C-alpha positions as YAML, in Angstrom:
chain: A
units: angstrom
residues:
- id: 1
  name: MET
  ca: [-13.26, -12.39, -40.53]
- id: 2
  name: SER
  ca: [-11.57, -14.22, -37.67]
- id: 3
  name: ARG
  ca: [-10.46, -12.48, -34.52]
- id: 4
  name: PRO
  ca: [-6.65, -12.26, -34.18]
- id: 5
  name: THR
  ca: [-5.00, -14.32, -31.49]
- id: 6
  name: ASN
  ca: [-3.37, -12.60, -28.52]
- id: 7
  name: ASP
  ca: [0.00, -12.68, -30.29]
- id: 8
  name: GLN
  ca: [-1.49, -10.86, -33.30]
- id: 9
  name: GLU
  ca: [-3.55, -8.16, -31.58]
- id: 10
  name: GLN
  ca: [-2.61, -4.56, -32.17]
- id: 11
  name: PRO
  ca: [-1.37, -2.43, -29.26]
- id: 12
  name: GLY
  ca: [-3.37, 0.37, -27.71]
- id: 13
  name: PRO
  ca: [-2.95, 4.02, -28.66]
- id: 14
  name: GLY
  ca: [0.35, 4.31, -26.80]
- id: 15
  name: ILE
  ca: [1.55, 5.04, -23.33]
- id: 16
  name: SER
  ca: [1.56, 8.79, -24.11]
- id: 17
  name: ALA
  ca: [-2.24, 8.75, -24.23]
- id: 18
  name: MET
  ca: [-2.33, 6.82, -20.97]
- id: 19
  name: MET
  ca: [0.06, 9.32, -19.38]
- id: 20
  name: ASN
  ca: [-2.25, 12.18, -20.39]
- id: 21
  name: GLU
  ca: [-5.27, 10.40, -18.92]
- id: 22
  name: SER
  ca: [-3.56, 9.61, -15.60]
- id: 23
  name: PRO
  ca: [-0.76, 12.13, -15.07]
- id: 24
  name: LYS
  ca: [-0.31, 11.19, -11.40]
- id: 25
  name: LYS
  ca: [0.00, 7.48, -12.11]
- id: 26
  name: ALA
  ca: [3.66, 6.90, -12.85]
- id: 27
  name: MET
  ca: [3.78, 3.09, -12.66]
- id: 28
  name: LEU
  ca: [1.73, 0.25, -14.10]
- id: 29
  name: THR
  ca: [1.07, -3.27, -12.88]
- id: 30
  name: VAL
  ca: [1.65, -6.25, -15.16]
- id: 31
  name: ASN
  ca: [-2.12, -6.53, -15.69]
- id: 32
  name: GLU
  ca: [-2.31, -2.91, -16.82]
- id: 33
  name: VAL
  ca: [0.66, -3.37, -19.15]
- id: 34
  name: ILE
  ca: [-0.64, -6.53, -20.84]
- id: 35
  name: GLU
  ca: [-4.14, -5.08, -21.15]
- id: 36
  name: HIS
  ca: [-2.75, -1.94, -22.77]
- id: 37
  name: TYR
  ca: [-0.63, -3.83, -25.29]
- id: 38
  name: GLY
  ca: [-3.21, -6.56, -25.89]
- id: 39
  name: ILE
  ca: [-0.82, -9.43, -25.23]
- id: 40
  name: SER
  ca: [-0.86, -12.38, -22.87]
- id: 41
  name: ARG
  ca: [0.96, -12.50, -19.55]
- id: 42
  name: SER
  ca: [3.21, -15.30, -20.81]
- id: 43
  name: THR
  ca: [4.18, -13.28, -23.91]
- id: 44
  name: TRP
  ca: [5.03, -10.25, -21.75]
- id: 45
  name: ASP
  ca: [7.02, -12.38, -19.31]
- id: 46
  name: ARG
  ca: [9.01, -13.91, -22.21]
- id: 47
  name: MET
  ca: [9.73, -10.47, -23.65]
- id: 48
  name: VAL
  ca: [10.95, -9.13, -20.30]
- id: 49
  name: ALA
  ca: [13.08, -12.23, -19.66]
- id: 50
  name: ALA
  ca: [14.63, -11.94, -23.14]
- id: 51
  name: GLY
  ca: [15.41, -8.24, -22.68]
- id: 52
  name: LYS
  ca: [12.91, -7.24, -25.39]
- id: 53
  name: ALA
  ca: [10.78, -5.21, -22.96]
- id: 54
  name: PRO
  ca: [11.66, -2.89, -20.09]
- id: 55
  name: LYS
  ca: [12.61, -4.50, -16.81]
- id: 56
  name: PRO
  ca: [10.24, -3.87, -13.92]
- id: 57
  name: LEU
  ca: [10.96, -2.18, -10.65]
- id: 58
  name: LYS
  ca: [10.47, -4.66, -7.83]
- id: 59
  name: PHE
  ca: [8.63, -3.82, -4.64]
- id: 60
  name: GLY
  ca: [8.89, -6.99, -2.60]
- id: 61
  name: ARG
  ca: [7.17, -9.59, -4.74]
- id: 62
  name: ASN
  ca: [5.35, -6.96, -6.83]
- id: 63
  name: ASN
  ca: [6.57, -5.68, -10.18]
- id: 64
  name: ARG
  ca: [5.79, -2.25, -11.60]
- id: 65
  name: TRP
  ca: [6.76, -0.65, -14.89]
- id: 66
  name: ARG
  ca: [7.45, 3.07, -15.11]
- id: 67
  name: MET
  ca: [5.33, 4.78, -17.77]
- id: 68
  name: GLN
  ca: [8.35, 6.76, -18.94]
- id: 69
  name: ASP
  ca: [10.28, 3.50, -19.53]
- id: 70
  name: LEU
  ca: [7.39, 2.08, -21.53]
- id: 71
  name: LYS
  ca: [7.09, 5.31, -23.54]
- id: 72
  name: ALA
  ca: [10.82, 5.27, -24.34]
- id: 73
  name: TRP
  ca: [10.47, 1.61, -25.37]
- id: 74
  name: GLU
  ca: [7.53, 2.48, -27.64]
- id: 75
  name: ASP
  ca: [9.40, 5.45, -29.13]
- id: 76
  name: ALA
  ca: [12.31, 3.14, -29.92]
- id: 77
  name: GLY
  ca: [9.98, 0.93, -32.00]
- id: 78
  name: GLN
  ca: [9.54, -1.92, -29.54]
- id: 79
  name: PRO
  ca: [9.16, -5.44, -30.89]
- id: 80
  name: LEU
  ca: [5.66, -6.47, -29.85]
- id: 81
  name: HIS
  ca: [6.25, -10.20, -30.00]
- id: 82
  name: SER
  ca: [8.96, -12.45, -28.67]
...
């Protein structure tokens, strides 16, 4: 059986599980987000640019995503691919 490509990989167990593991961590970096969802950086960037994923909060040149925004996006049945 062949391994799925990045665009076909299944997401992790959900942000809710991540929130339970790290209750004090309220924001995620792009690397944490793409690792959690099992998608490439370019796929995530396309989804954000197209409005298909939550917009980040900007801290200077750094982007962070609030876990509660990602959870709401998941609960709404987010499209995993652009």
